[in-house]
C-alpha positions, 0 to 999 in steps of 0.5 A: 500499500505504501508503494501505491501511495508513493506512485499515487503522490509522485504522479499527482506531484509531477502533474501539472499544466507543462507536464500534461502538454508535454505528455499531449505532445509526446502522444501526438508525436507517437500516434503520428510517428506510427501511422506515418512510418506504416505508410512509408512502409506500405509504398515501399513494400510495393517494389515486392519482397525482393526489392523490399529484402534489399531494402531491409538490409541496407537499414540493418547498416544503418542501425548499426551506425545509429547504435555507434552514434547512440553510444556517444549520445547516451554520454551527452544524454546523461550529463547534460543537466550535471553541466547545466547545473553548472551553467556550463551547457553552452560549451557542452553543447559546442563540443556535440557539434565538434564531435558531429562534425568530425564524425560527419567528415569521417563517414563521408570519406568513408563512404566514398572510398568503400563505394569505390571498392564495393563497385568493383566487386558488386556489378548490379548496383552502380556507383551512384546507387553505393554512395547515395545509400551511404549518404541515406544511412549517415543522414537518417542517423544525424537526424535522429540525433536531433531528435534525441536533443529536443527530448533532452531539452524537453521541447516535445512539441518542436520535436513531433512537428519536425519528425512529423515533417520529415516523414510526411516530405518522404511521403509526399516524395514517394507519392510523386514516384508512385504517380510517374510509375518510378518507384524503384529502389535507387529512388527511394533511397535518393528521395529519403536521402535529399528529404533528410538532409533538408530536415536536418538543416532546419533541425540545426537552426532550431536546435541552435535557438534553444541552446545557450550560447557558449560561455565567454571564456578564454579559449585555452580554458574552453578547450581544456573544459571540453577535453575533461567533458570529452573525457567523461563521456568517453569513459561513459560511452565505451560500454555502448560501443560494445553494446553496438556491436552485440546488440546490432548482431542481436537485433539485425544480425538475423536478416543476414542469416535469413538471406543467407540460408533462405532467400532475400525474400523472407527478409522482406516478409520477415521485414514487414512483420518487424514493422508492425512490431515496431509500430505496435512495441519499439517505437511506443517503448522508445517514445516512454523511454525518450520521455522519461529519461531526461526527467529520471537523469535529472533525479540523478545528478545529484547522488546524495539528494535521496529525495530525487533518487527515490523520485527518479526509482519510482518513475523508473518503475512506472515506465517498466510497468508501462512497458510491460503493459504495452508488450501484453496489449500488442501481443494480444492484437497481433494474436488476433489480427495478424494477417490482417495487419500484415496484409494492410501495411504491405500487401497479401504476398507478405503474409504467408508467415502471419501467424509468427507475428504474435510470437515476434511481438511477445519476444521483442517486448520481452527484451525491450522491458529488460532494456528499459531496466538498463536506466537504473544503471545508466542514472547510477553510471554504471553502464558496465555492468551490462556488458556481460548480458549485452554481449551474451544475448548478441553471441547467442542470438546469432547461434540460436538463429544459425540453429534454428533457421536451418531446422525450422526455416523463418520460424526459427527467428521468432523461437530465437527472439522469444528465448533471447527476450526471456533470457535478457529480462531475467539477466538484466533484472538480477544485475539491477538488484546488485546495482541497487543493493551496491549503491544503498550500501555506499551510501549508509 
């Protein structure tokens, strides 16, 4: 009863006009993001399972880059309120732009060189196609970085408008392509790239309006301070870089295994089902976490303030319950309406394995429940505690997929996802108990 009253008290005390406005804009953004994403999938899927399968494999490369960027973004997110409290947030944000500029330069160079090399081995695709694909991969990930920043700054309305505008612009381009019978893989990638670059330019302008300018401090002093900040971010981000490899193997490696053991057509069919899982489970979970993370991290910015720490811990429990209920709801929906959902966002050609959809939904929900629990360790500056389970599930996912897909075909992916989800959520729960115990012992 005490826990319930604490939950009620936290929610009641945290609810005001601004918080309600934030929640409303997050809900609107969530709804629009899901709808517009599904419209994009619906249009692209008209290319057929083979081309959609190739597009999916390209997106797995984008996902890997996203995990790399995400590792450093976690550091920028975690310490923003620390430096804002010390009125050093302008210098901190300027460090982010330095990181972004250097990253884009290095990636642009790698795209050009790797495209030249790949063009000598891949005869099916032109050099222009390969370079355009690389631009799309980098542009989409840079755009996502700014989404995270608008969430950190808690400008939910701006984030919703910009994210919706980006997807709407892409849809308009695709509709024009369809009208002109020009919906090809190359044109899809080209117009995603151009649309995203336009929105990135707008996001940079908006972002600079919201952040404080660097303080008027001597340049040598700023450089020294940014080196200290950079080192702190690097130490914090290092475990996430290792997570990136393991996480990619677990969340995207199966598509390459399906391609190797089965065919690119099965990759396309599987990707359509995962697009539904993404809309029902992954996007809402990420939105819940992105909404709550800056609030939680702000409560954990002073580890000596037990009132704030306890409040932050209750927030973590609230979002965990939310993700669990979301998983149950989504699994129920896909159990009863799997085939209809697949047909709505694609065509009948993709619905041959409809019965796997609820299994994929439930297994993915379990994994993201485990992911949500890691916010506790991140808030307490202990991301390294999650290294072993992340690496373990990455390796096991590859081994299980190789074994199950070989024996059961596409069904094997669903078996792997459920098994990995169970193992991950249990392992993270045990680690969190240890982290909690050590933290409370340290403050006695």
